[in-house]
SERO-4910 file (N, C-alpha, C, O; in steps of 0.05 Angstrom, whole numbers):
BEGIN
 pado doro    nc1    nc2    nc3   cac1   cac2   cac3    cc1    cc2    cc3    oc1    oc2    oc3
  Met    A     16    -24      0      0      0      0     17     25      0     11     45    -14
  Ile    A     39     25     15     56     48     17     70     53    -10     75     75    -18
  Arg    A     77     31    -24     90     33    -50     71     47    -70     79     64    -86
  Ile    A     46     40    -69     26     52    -87     24     82    -82     24     98   -101
  Leu    A     22     89    -57     20    117    -50     46    132    -58     45    155    -67
  Phe    A     69    119    -55     94    132    -62     94    137    -93    102    159   -101
  Phe    A     86    118   -109     86    122   -138     65    143   -147     69    157   -166
  Val    A     43    143   -133     22    164   -139     33    191   -133     30    210   -149
  Phe    A     47    194   -110     59    219   -102     81    227   -122     83    250   -129
  Leu    A     97    208   -130    118    213   -149    107    222   -176    117    240   -189
  Ala    A     85    209   -185     73    217   -210     61    245   -208     63    260   -227
  Phe    A     50    252   -185     40    279   -181     62    299   -182     58    320   -195
  Leu    A     85    294   -170    107    312   -172    118    316   -200    124    338   -208
  Val    A    119    294   -215    128    296   -243    108    313   -259    116    330   -275
  Trp    A     82    308   -255     62    323   -269     63    353   -262     61    370   -280
  Leu    A     67    359   -237     69    387   -228     94    400   -240     92    424   -248
  Ala    A    116    386   -241    140    398   -253    137    403   -283    145    424   -292
  Val    A    125    385   -297    121    388   -326    102    411   -331    106    427   -349
  Arg    A     81    413   -315     62    435   -318     75    462   -312     70    481   -327
  Thr    A     90    464   -292    103    489   -284    124    497   -305    124    521   -313
  Leu    A    140    479   -314    160    486   -335    147    493   -361    157    511   -375
  Gly    A    126    479   -368    113    485   -393    100    512   -394    101    526   -414
  Ser    A     88    521   -371     75    547   -371     96    569   -370     91    591   -380
  Ser    A    119    565   -357    139    586   -356    152    590   -384    159    612   -391
  Arg    A    155    569   -399    165    571   -426    146    587   -444    154    603   -460
  Lys    A    121    581   -440    100    594   -457    100    624   -451     97    640   -469
  Arg    A    103    631   -426    103    660   -419    127    674   -429    125    697   -437
  Arg    A    150    661   -430    174    674   -440    173    678   -470    185    697   -481
  Asp    A    160    660   -485    158    662   -514    140    684   -523    144    696   -545
  Glu    A    120    691   -507    101    712   -515    113    739   -510    124    744   -488
  Pro    A    112    757   -529    123    784   -525    106    799   -504     81    796   -503
  Val    A    119    814   -488    105    830   -468     97    856   -480    113    873   -489
  Val    A     70    860   -481     59    884   -493     47    901   -470     29    892   -457
  Pro    A     57    925   -465     46    941   -444     17    949   -451     11    955   -474
  Ala    A      1    950   -431    -27    958   -435    -28    988   -441    -14   1004   -430
  Glu    A    -45    994   -460    -49   1022   -467    -65   1036   -446    -86   1027   -437
  Arg    A    -54   1058   -437    -68   1074   -416    -79   1099   -428    -64   1114   -442
  Thr    A   -103   1104   -423   -115   1129   -433   -122   1146   -409   -130   1136   -388
  Ile    A   -117   1171   -412   -123   1190   -391   -149   1204   -398   -152   1216   -419
  Glu    A   -168   1203   -379   -194   1214   -384   -198   1238   -366   -190   1238   -342
  Thr    A   -211   1258   -376   -217   1282   -361   -239   1277   -341   -259   1264   -348
  Ile    A   -236   1286   -317   -256   1284   -296   -269   1311   -292   -256   1332   -291
  Gln    A   -296   1312   -291   -310   1337   -288   -329   1335   -264   -337   1313   -256
  Gln    A   -335   1358   -253   -352   1359   -229   -381   1367   -236   -386   1384   -253
  Cys    A   -399   1352   -224   -428   1357   -229   -436   1384   -216   -429   1390   -193
  Ala    A   -450   1401   -231   -458   1427   -222   -481   1425   -201   -486   1444   -187
  Trp    A   -494   1402   -199   -516   1398   -180   -507   1387   -154   -513   1398   -132
  Cys    A   -492   1364   -154   -485   1350   -129   -455   1352   -123   -447   1346   -100
  Gly    A   -439   1360   -142   -410   1363   -137   -393   1338   -140   -369   1339   -136
  Val    A   -406   1316   -147   -390   1291   -150   -373   1293   -176   -381   1305   -195
  His    A   -350   1280   -175   -332   1280   -199   -337   1255   -215   -336   1233   -204
  Val    A   -341   1258   -241   -346   1235   -259   -330   1238   -284   -322   1260   -291
  Pro    A   -324   1216   -298   -310   1218   -323   -325   1234   -344   -350   1233   -344
  Ala    A   -312   1249   -360   -325   1266   -380   -343   1251   -399   -363   1262   -408
  Ala    A   -336   1227   -405   -353   1211   -423   -380   1204   -411   -399   1198   -426
  Glu    A   -383   1205   -385   -408   1198   -372   -424   1222   -364   -446   1219   -352
  Thr    A   -416   1246   -371   -430   1270   -362   -452   1278   -382   -452   1269   -405
  Val    A   -470   1294   -372   -492   1306   -388   -488   1336   -385   -486   1346   -363
  Ser    A   -488   1350   -408   -483   1379   -406   -506   1394   -420   -521   1383   -436
  Leu    A   -507   1419   -412   -526   1437   -425   -511   1455   -444   -487   1457   -443
  Pro    A   -525   1467   -463   -512   1485   -483   -496   1508   -470   -477   1518   -481
  Asp    A   -505   1516   -446   -491   1539   -433   -465   1530   -419   -451   1547   -408
  Gly    A   -459   1504   -419   -434   1495   -407   -436   1482   -380   -416   1471   -370
  Arg    A   -460   1482   -368   -463   1469   -342   -462   1438   -346   -473   1428   -365
  Ile    A   -448   1425   -328   -443   1396   -331   -456   1382   -308   -453   1391   -285
  Tyr    A   -469   1359   -313   -483   1344   -293   -474   1314   -295   -466   1305   -316
  Cys    A   -476   1300   -272   -468   1272   -271   -488   1254   -284   -482   1231   -290
  Gly    A   -512   1263   -289   -532   1247   -302   -557   1263   -309   -559   1286   -302
  Val    A   -575   1250   -323   -600   1263   -332   -617   1272   -308   -628   1294   -310
  Pro    A   -620   1256   -287   -637   1265   -265   -627   1291   -252   -643   1308   -245
  His    A   -601   1295   -249   -591   1319   -237   -593   1343   -257   -598   1365   -248
  Arg    A   -590   1338   -282   -594   1359   -302   -623   1368   -301   -629   1392   -302
  Asp    A   -642   1349   -301   -670   1356   -300   -678   1370   -274   -694   1389   -275
  Ala    A   -666   1362   -252   -672   1375   -226   -662   1403   -227   -676   1421   -216
  Ala    A   -639   1408   -238   -628   1435   -239   -645   1453   -257   -649   1476   -252
  Leu    A   -655   1442   -279   -672   1457   -297   -699   1464   -284   -710   1485   -289
  Gln    A   -710   1445   -268   -735   1451   -255   -733   1472   -233   -750   1489   -230
  Val    A   -710   1472   -218   -706   1491   -197   -698   1518   -208   -709   1539   -200
  Ala    A   -680   1518   -226   -669   1544   -236   -683   1554   -262   -682   1578   -267
  Gly    A   -695   1536   -276   -706   1544   -302   -684   1543   -323   -661   1546   -317
  Pro    A   -692   1539   -349   -672   1536   -370   -656   1561   -376   -634   1559   -387
  Asp    A   -667   1585   -369   -654   1610   -376   -638   1621   -353   -623   1640   -356
  Asp    A   -641   1610   -329   -627   1621   -305   -599   1610   -304   -595   1585   -302
  Arg    A   -579   1627   -306   -551   1618   -306   -537   1624   -280   -512   1623   -278
  Ser    A   -552   1630   -259   -539   1638   -234   -528   1613   -219   -510   1616   -203
  Arg    A   -539   1589   -224   -529   1565   -211   -507   1553   -227   -510   1548   -251
  Ser    A   -485   1547   -214   -463   1535   -229   -449   1513   -213   -431   1501   -223
***
């Protein structure tokens, strides 16, 4: 019984070594390509003050920027579309 366990353990070690060596060779052969990093502008919501990426903002023609449609609509209801005093 001990011999069987010994050979099973030995087979496991051989399998582990082959797997480890095979994956390290594969990683060395592949060229390392650095990930492209993009810098995105962060803007502040005129209603709540939270900072959000520019791609996710909603703006008005007068330049006021909001974090979403609900805050834009709330600002329009409170201030009116022609009132520019809130920024």
